[in-house]
Every structure is written in structure tokens, then in C-alpha cells.
NULO-584829 format. One record per residue (C-alpha): residue in three letters; x, y, z. Coordinates in steps of 0.5 Angstrom, whole numbers, padded with zeros to 4 digits, always signed. Layout:
ALAXYZ/...
***
This chain:
MET+0000+0000+0000/ILE+0003+0008-0002/GLY+0000+0013+0002/LEU+0000+0020+0001/CYS-0002+0025+0005/LEU-0002+0033+0005/LYS-0003+0037+0011/VAL-0009+0041+0009/SER-0009+0046+0015/LYS-0008+0045+0023/ASN-0012+0039+0024/VAL-0014+0036+0017/ASN-0009+0033+0013/LEU-0012+0030+0007/CYS-0009+0022+0005/HIS-0011+0018-0002/PHE-0008+0011-0001/LEU-0007+0006-0006/PHE-0008-0001-0005/ASN-0004-0006-0009/LEU-0002+0000-0015/GLN+0001-0005-0020/GLU-0005-0010-0020/ASP-0010-0004-0021/LEU-0005-0003-0027/MET-0004-0010-0029/SER-0009-0012-0035/GLY-0010-0020-0034/PHE-0010-0024-0039/LEU-0012-0020-0046/GLY-0012-0023-0054/THR-0012-0030-0058/TYR-0006-0032-0060/ASN-0004-0038-0064/ILE+0001-0042-0061/SER+0005-0048-0063/LEU+0007-0054-0059/ASP+0014-0058-0059/GLU+0014-0066-0058/LYS+0014-0065-0052/GLY+0008-0062-0051/ARG+0011-0055-0049/PHE+0009-0048-0052/ASN+0012-0041-0051/VAL+0008-0037-0047/PRO+0007-0030-0051/ALA+0010-0023-0047/LYS+0004-0020-0045/PHE+0002-0027-0042/ARG+0009-0028-0040/GLY+0008-0021-0036/THR+0002-0023-0032/ILE+0005-0029-0030/GLU+0012-0027-0028/GLN+0008-0022-0024/SER+0004-0028-0019/GLY+0010-0033-0019/PRO+0011-0038-0024/GLN+0007-0043-0021/LEU+0001-0045-0024/VAL-0004-0050-0025/VAL-0008-0053-0031/CYS-0014-0056-0031/ALA-0018-0060-0036/MET-0025-0057-0038/ASP-0027-0061-0044/PRO-0026-0059-0050/PHE-0021-0054-0047/LEU-0015-0053-0042/VAL-0016-0047-0036/ILE-0009-0045-0034/PHE-0010-0041-0028/PRO-0005-0037-0023/GLN-0003-0040-0016/LYS-0007-0034-0013/GLU-0013-0036-0018/TRP-0014-0042-0017/ALA-0013-0042-0009/GLU-0019-0037-0010/ASN-0023-0042-0015/GLU-0021-0047-0010/GLN-0025-0043-0004/LYS-0031-0043-0008/MET-0030-0051-0008/ASN-0029-0052-0001/ASP-0038-0049+0000/LEU-0039-0056-0004/ASN-0041-0062+0000/ALA-0036-0068+0000/PHE-0042-0072+0002/ASN-0047-0070-0003/LYS-0047-0074-0009/GLU-0047-0069-0014/ASP-0042-0064-0011/ARG-0038-0070-0009/ALA-0038-0072-0018/ARG-0036-0065-0019/LEU-0031-0064-0014/ARG-0027-0070-0017/GLU-0028-0069-0024/PHE-0025-0062-0022/TYR-0018-0064-0018/SER-0018-0070-0021/ARG-0017-0067-0029/ALA-0012-0061-0025/THR-0004-0061-0025/ASP+0001-0057-0023/CYS+0006-0054-0027/GLU+0010-0049-0029/MET+0013-0043-0033/LYS+0021-0045-0035/SER+0025-0040-0039/GLY+0018-0037-0042/LYS+0015-0044-0044/ILE+0010-0048-0040/LEU+0009-0056-0041/LEU+0003-0059-0042/PRO+0002-0066-0039/LEU+0001-0071-0045/SER-0007-0074-0041/LEU-0009-0066-0041/ARG-0007-0065-0049/ASP-0011-0071-0051/ILE-0017-0069-0047/ALA-0017-0062-0050/GLY-0015-0065-0057/LEU-0008-0062-0058/LYS-0003-0063-0064/LYS+0002-0059-0066/GLU-0002-0053-0066/ALA-0007-0049-0061/VAL-0010-0042-0059/LEU-0010-0039-0053/VAL-0015-0034-0050/GLY-0014-0029-0045/MET-0020-0029-0040/SER-0017-0024-0035/LYS-0015-0028-0029/THR-0014-0035-0033/PHE-0012-0036-0040/GLU-0016-0042-0044/ILE-0012-0047-0049/TRP-0016-0050-0055/SER-0015-0054-0061/PRO-0016-0049-0067/GLN-0022-0054-0070/ARG-0025-0053-0063/TRP-0024-0047-0063/GLU-0027-0045-0069/LYS-0032-0050-0068/GLN-0036-0047-0062/GLY-0035-0040-0066/GLY-0028-0038-0065/LYS-0024-0033-0070/
***
């Protein structure tokens, strides 16, 4: 937090505080990018996305959301996990949602500007050599070009 105070009169100070200035100026994950995957399933993160990831740390979570993948920075993953805590693990439908969500997620990280996608998740999303990254502000999606086009992406 950054604070700026000005003495207006003997008894009055005018203060303005800026909370998380860097976060407020950050634009998040925006735009659509065509990328290539190498034979191991790694891709180069676009520079604009890389800057956003570097601000929150290289640790990420990738989750299959059939028919695409979602990349969560750790902070965003933790916030979504809090929401999942509201589900009742003793309720059959809630337990099925929790199982599907957590069983299709894995930790990953950005190293040297690249992210490695596990083969099992690439298979779920139908990813081969090409992919489309779609910014979603706090997260980004990874689509196969065919599925992206089929659902109306351009």
C-alpha cells in the first residue's frame, strides 16, 4: 500500500492510499494467440501473458475443462478452490463435481518462458502441434484450432 498525505490545515490531513497499484495497472490475460507445441508438449508463452505470469509467480495449475484447458495462476486457483470448499463432499452430485475438477488438474510452471502440458491433458483437449490461447482476464484457455473454430472462435 502506498499512501500520500497532504496537510490541508492545522487539524486536517488529506490522505489518499493506493492499494495494490501494480495489480490495478495490470491488464491480465487478454487477446487470442496462435501457438505451436513442440514434441514434448511445450509452448512459448506470448510476451503479454508472460508478464502477467511473472507478476504472480511461475507456479500454475492447468485443468481440463473439456473440450479445452484452463491455465490458472496460483492465486486464481486458490480463489477458485475456496469456492469449491462450499460444495458438500458427502453430497453425491457435489462429490462428482469435485472429483471431475481435481482429477483433471495438475501443477505446472513456466520455465524459460515455456509451459509444458502433460500428454493426458493434451489428449483431453485434442491438442497436437498447434493450439489457440484465449485470454480470459484472470486465466487463459488453450484450445485445439479445430474446436476453437467449431465453437465460433475466429
